[in-house]
N, C-alpha and C positions, 0 to 999 in steps of 0.2 A: 894811877884807874884806867886810864884808857889802855894802857897793854893785858888789864887785869878783863876787861870785858871784853876785848875781842878772844882771850882765850878761852872765858866761859862759855862765850858764842861760835865757839869753834868746837867745844865739847859739846856742846846741846844738839850741835849738828851731825856729830860725830855715830850721838849717841843714840839720835832717834830715830836712824833706819841700819842697826847692826844687818839686820837679819839680813836685808836687800841688797846692803854690798856684800855680805859673804856671800850670800848665792848667785849673785853676780860674778863675782871672781871664780867660785866654783863652774859655773858652767863655763864662764869664756876659758879652764885650764879643760875642762871635759871635751869640749869641742877638739882640743888636741890629740884626742884618744879614736885609731882608725878609727876601729868598732862603732864608737859612738856619733863619728862625723857620718859614716855612713849613714847609719839610721837615720837622723837626722836631716841629712839630704832627702831620702824618700820621703821623710815625714814632709818636707818643704815642697816637695814636688806635689805631693798627695794634694795639699791644702791651694798650692799655683795653680793647680787645672782648673775650677770654677773662676779664678782671678784671670788667668789668662783668655778664657773663651769672652768675657765681658767687655777686658782692657783690648783684645782685637776682633771684634764683631764681623771686620771685613774679609779678614782673613780667605776663605775660602771663597769669596764672592766678588771679591775684587779684583783686579790684577795689580801686582806688586812691584816694586824698582828698585830691585837693590843695586843697578847699576847706569849707570849714564846710559842712554839709547845713543844708539851711532849717529842714527839721526832725529833731529828734535820733532814734538811728536806735535800736529794741530793745533792749534791754540784754541780753537771751537772745541776743539774735543775735549781737552785740560779741562775747557771751564764747564763742558759739562760734566765731566765724572768728579768736579765740585759740586757743582750744584746738586747730583743725587746723593750724594754723601748729607750735605747740606739741610737738604729737605726728609732723611733719614733722622735728622737729631736735633728738629728744629722744633719739634710740635710739643715735646716734654716741657720743653723752657716757656715754652710760648704760653702755654696752655694753663702753665703754674702749678706746673707738677714739683717745683724743685726750690730748693732752700738756698737761699740766694743765689749764688753766680750770674744770674741775671737781673740787675736791678731796674732798670726799665723796660725796655722788649718790645717798646710798641716801634709799630712797622714805619710811619715816617718821621720820625724820630733816628732811627736807623740807618733810614737814608740820608736823612738831612747829613749825619755825621759820615759815612761812606762819601758822598759827595764832596767835601770837608778835606776829606786825607785824598782824596784821587788830585786834589789840586795841589796837592803839598806833599805829594808822596818821595819828591826827592831830596826836602829838606833837611837840613843837620844841625843843631845848633854846636855842634862841635867847631863850626866853619860860619862864625857870626859875623863877621865878614862878608859873607856869600848871602847869609841870609839873616837878615836882622829883623826880619817879622817875627820869625819865632823867637827870639832875644824878650821881641816886644809881647807876645803872647802869654810864655811863661814868666814873665816879671808880672804881669797882670795878674793872672792864676792865683801868683803867689799875693799878691796884693788884696785881692776879693778874697782867695779863704782864711788872709789872716784877721782881716778888716769884719768877716762875718765870726770868727773865735776869737774877739776880745783885742784884737790889737789896738781898736781905737781908746782902751782904758788903759794904757800901762804910763808908767810914770813918765815924765819930759826927759830922763836920764835914758829911757827905752827905745828901739826903732824896729817893734817886731817884721821879722824876715826870713827868706828862707828860699828852697830851691823846688823844684820838679823833679821825681824821681819813677823809676818805673812800675814801685808799688806800692804797699805798706809795708813788704819784710825791706823791701832796700831803705824807705823811710826809717824805720826806726834801726837799720844796722847802717844807717851812717849818721844817727843820731848818737848812737852807743859809739860809735869809733870815736864824736867827737867828743863826749865827754873823757874817754877814754886819753885823749891829748890835750884836753883842758887840762887834766889830774895831774899826767905826766909834766908837761911843760911848767904848770904854774903850782902847784903844790908836791911834785918831787915823786908822786907817788907810780911805785915800779910794780906791786900786785892788785891795780884794779879790781874793785869790787862793783856789781850791779844789785842790788836790791829788790826785788819782781813780788809778785806775789805766784801763787801754784796757778792761777787762772791765767796769769798772763799771757799772749799772743807768742805761738814757739821759734817764731822769729826772733826772740832775746834767747831764746836758747842759740838758737844758729849765730847771733851778735856772738855771745858769751864764748862758743866752740873757734871762729874763725878770728876775732880781735885778743883773747888768752885774759878776759874779762870773768872772772868768777860770777857766779851766778848763784846769789843769796838767795832761795825761796821762802817766802813767807806765806803761811796760810792764811785761807778765809775763812768767816763765820760762816754761822747757820745760815745765812744772808746772803752768800754767796761773795760776799765785798771783804777786802782784803781787810787784814786784822791790826788795824793801830798799831796796835800793844806789839804785836811781833815784830811789826816793821821799826817800832823806835829800837826794841832791843838786839835788831838785826846790824842795825844801821855800826858801822865800824871807821875806824879813821882813814881804812883803804877804801870808803862807800864813797865811787865818784857820781851817781845817778840814783834816785829812785823812783818804781816807777808805777803808776796806776793807771785802769785801764774805764774808757768811755765810749760803750760798755765794754765788757770783755765779751770776748767771742764765744766763749761754752754758754754763758748761763745769759748774756744780756746787762747786768744790772751796770751799774756807775759806781768805782772803786768810792771811798771817801776820799777825794783828790785833796776839799782845802784841810782836812790833816795832815793827810799823808806829805802833803805841801811845806806846810808849815815847819813839819819834820826837818825835811830836808834844807828851807831856809833859814831855818835858825843853826844849821848845823855848818853853813856855806856849800852846800852842794846842790848839785842840777835837780830837777825833777822832770819827766818826762809824764804827757800824758799821751798813751796812747788813744786815739780817737780815729782811727783808721775808719772803725765801722759807723762811730756815730759821729764823727764831726760835720754830714751835713745830714746832720737828722734832729740831735739833738736841740741846737739851737732855736730851727724854727718849733719845734715842742717847746720851748720855753717861751716862744709868744705864743704860744695856741694854747698856754695857761697849763700846760702837765708841769706834774712836781720833780723838775732835773735839778738837780742839785749843781752847784756850778764846778766847771771844769777845766775850764778856758782861761786867757791870760789875766780874766779880771781876778783870780788867783795870784795873788802876789807871787807865791815861792813855786807858780808853775815860769820855768826856762826853756821849753821845745813842747811842738805838740807834733804828731803826725795825723794825717785825715787824708781818706781816699779819695780824690775824683772821679773814680773809676766805678765805685760802689755805688753811695746815695749821691753823687755830683750826678750821675747819671754821661761823665763819660766815655769813650773808649777805653776797652778794656788796656791799660798799660799805662795810666798816668796815676800821681801821688804826691801828696807836700807834705816837707817838713820842715816846720817851725822855728825858727829861735826869737826869743826877747831880743836880742840884739846882734848887732853884727860882729861884735865880738866874739860873741860863741860860736854864732856862726863859720866864721873863720878857722876852724880849727877842722871843718868840714874839709875845705877847698883841698886839692891838688896841683901841686903846684913843681915844675925841676927846670934847672937852668943849667944843669951842664951836661945833658942829651944832645949826640952829635945830630938829632932830625930839625934843634930846634930848641925854643922856649918853647915849654907843653904847659899848659894847665885843664884840668877838669874840673865843675863842680862836685859832681857824683863819681860814683863808679865807672860808671859805664867812660867808653871817651865818644866815639860816634852815639848818636841816638834819633829815632825816628823823628821827626819835626812834625810830620802829619801828626802824632799823637797828641803833641802839645796844641797845634790848629784846632785838633776837634774837641779837645778836651774844653778849650778857651771860648770855641762857637758853643758848646754845651750850656756851662754859665751863662754867657752871656744870653742864649736863646728862649733859657727857661727863666734866669729871673728871680729874685726875691718870691713875689706873689707864685710863680711854677711849684718853685721849693716847697716854700709854706703848704700848697695847696695838696702837694706828694704826698707832705709826712701826714697832714691830715687823713687821707686815705688809710695810706699803710698804717696811721697809727687805731686808727678805728674800725679796723679790718682786725689787727692785732689783738685790740679791746674783744671782740666778737670772738677769736680762735681761744686766747688763753681762756676766758671763759667755760667754752665748752668743754676744753681739758678738764679744769677742773670739777666739771660733772661728770666725766667718765669715772666711774668706781675702780676706784685700784692706781688710778693715776693722783701726781701731784705735781704742783708747778714750783720748779724749784726759783729763791728768790723771789723779786718785785720785778719783775721785765717789764719791758714798753713792748718793745716788737721783736725781740728774739729770743724765744718760749723755748726755754728747756723744760721737759718733763721726763719723770721717774716714778718708778713704782717699787712697795715695800714686799711686794707679794708677787708681781708678775717677769719673767725676764724680758727686759725691755728690749734686747736686741732681738728677741722674735716678734716683737710686734715692729720693730724698725724694719726686719725683714718679710711679716707680713706685707708691710704698706709699699715695699718695698717692688712687692706683684701687682699692687694697684699702682705703678705708675708714678710714683712719690719718689723724690730724690733727699732721705733726710742727712744729718747731721748725725753721726753715733758719737758719744763722746764718754769719757771715763774716769773715775776721781772724783763723782760718785758716778755709778752706770749712770748714764741717760741717753736722750736724744733732743735735739733741738730741732726747732722752726723757726728761719730768717725770714719774717713775712719783707716781700718787695710789692713795688704797685704790679707784677704778675700777677699776685697774689687778691688784686682790688677789684679784680674782674668780677662780673654778677656770678656767681654761684661757687666760687672756689671756695672758700670756708666754709661752704656748709659740705660741699664736696671729702673738706679733710677729714670735717670733725664723722663723716657720715662713715668714711674708710676707715675712722681710728677706732671708732666703737666698732667694729665690725672685727676688727685688727684683735684688740682687750678681748670681746667671745671669742676669739679662735684660739687664742694661747693659751686662752683661759679652760677649753675644752680640749684643745687637740694636743696630742703628745708631740713633742720636738721630734721637727725631720732631719735630712742632713743637709749639707750645703748652706748655703749664704752666707754674710757675715756674723751672724751671732756667736758660732762658735772662735771666730778669729778673735773677737771685740771680749769674749768671754774671757779666752785666755789671759787678753792682753792685761786684764789687773789683777792676772794673780803674778806672783810675785816670783816663783821659779821659773817661769817660761819667757819674762819680757824681754831677756836676750835673744830667744825663739823668736818672738814675733818681731823684733828689728832684725832679725836676717831675713823672714820671710817679706818684710816690707822693703829692704836692700834689694831683693831680686824680684818684688814687684818693680821695683823702678829699672832694672833688667828688659822685664817683661814690655817694659814698653817702649822702649828702642829693637825691640826684635819686627825684622823686617818679613 
């Protein structure tokens, strides 16, 4: 029965998107034709002109340095150059025009973290014997996060533990690598699969490609939450982990973690809650009385969680936490080698040397804010988000997706939502464009709780909608690119454009 079940799932997946697969293959072969290749490159170059201008605004205004100078530059001069660049970039996020990105941003808080970093700038946890202080900081970061995320409620056979990583992507990838290796050793699985909602973060796709884990995507329902029935059908004997988001990055809704995790637990499979975005918000939202479904270690089937300290934990950029229900599971994350001529070597995460100063700043941020500080920050964010959500729902032609608390995605059945996003960008707003379905979201942070920011956003949004209703589409902007990205025949071309965009970022 298991083999028949697997075969049925594979056939269903293959038949689901035959057009997409056929077009992808056709595009790949078409690019090998010289004429087609030349035409594509010409189109790519045209599309990248505006993107290059936005990515390299200093190219004609600030000296570049493609080679080492013969003589070192004056330090004060370099600091002045850095200050000048920072001054041009800070106002936008400081004044609350940005979705996510900077989650705290208070000047005194930033200065405090900078002071901590300066005191610990040489620390490297790879050399734990030289900097045992960093070992202390990281162990306590993990312990505090575990306690916040239900670690005190696990059974007597478990002992929630984890590590500090460089960010949410690394935390997710570490967990997926851990499940792959556990299944290989304990269950003999050679062709591992992960079952994830289509709304799961792109880091799961990256882990799939890097670690050879087949990713089985399941759809989300009309409420933007993972489909439990589809997840049940997608699980096979090769499934090593099932995934849910709390909340999902695109739509800001919490997947039905309890039901999904029970599917995994009943099959003896791991379950990962991606709480990178919500790990430092949802526990406090629960205390404040908001209707938050259970998502953490209080759910018996949850065996790992990722939570970003550098988002709503308000640490400096470059730290996250990955937690496991017990040390037996975490051991599959460790790397050790005993036959290297350089000696015995071990590392807990992907990196060898790591900036211990970031861990020190994270530790200091958490302790300086405390439970009361996180609770108050969450209250302010959720109240502001409720105001913004209500305002969006009152704009004719717009609709909010799902039932979000603070990451608010909105779409339109009658307007080009990407043109709305482009208009907002001309009002200095930096919003996240999403697709499948076409929508835009605002991730509310403490920056948006400043007086007048929510009202300014809603006023600009109303103007944007009116403009799109009454004015013809212009040239340029991201609207054409996002529109093309949702079209089957050109997804391969958009991927090519994204690759060239990354090339542009490293141009001098």
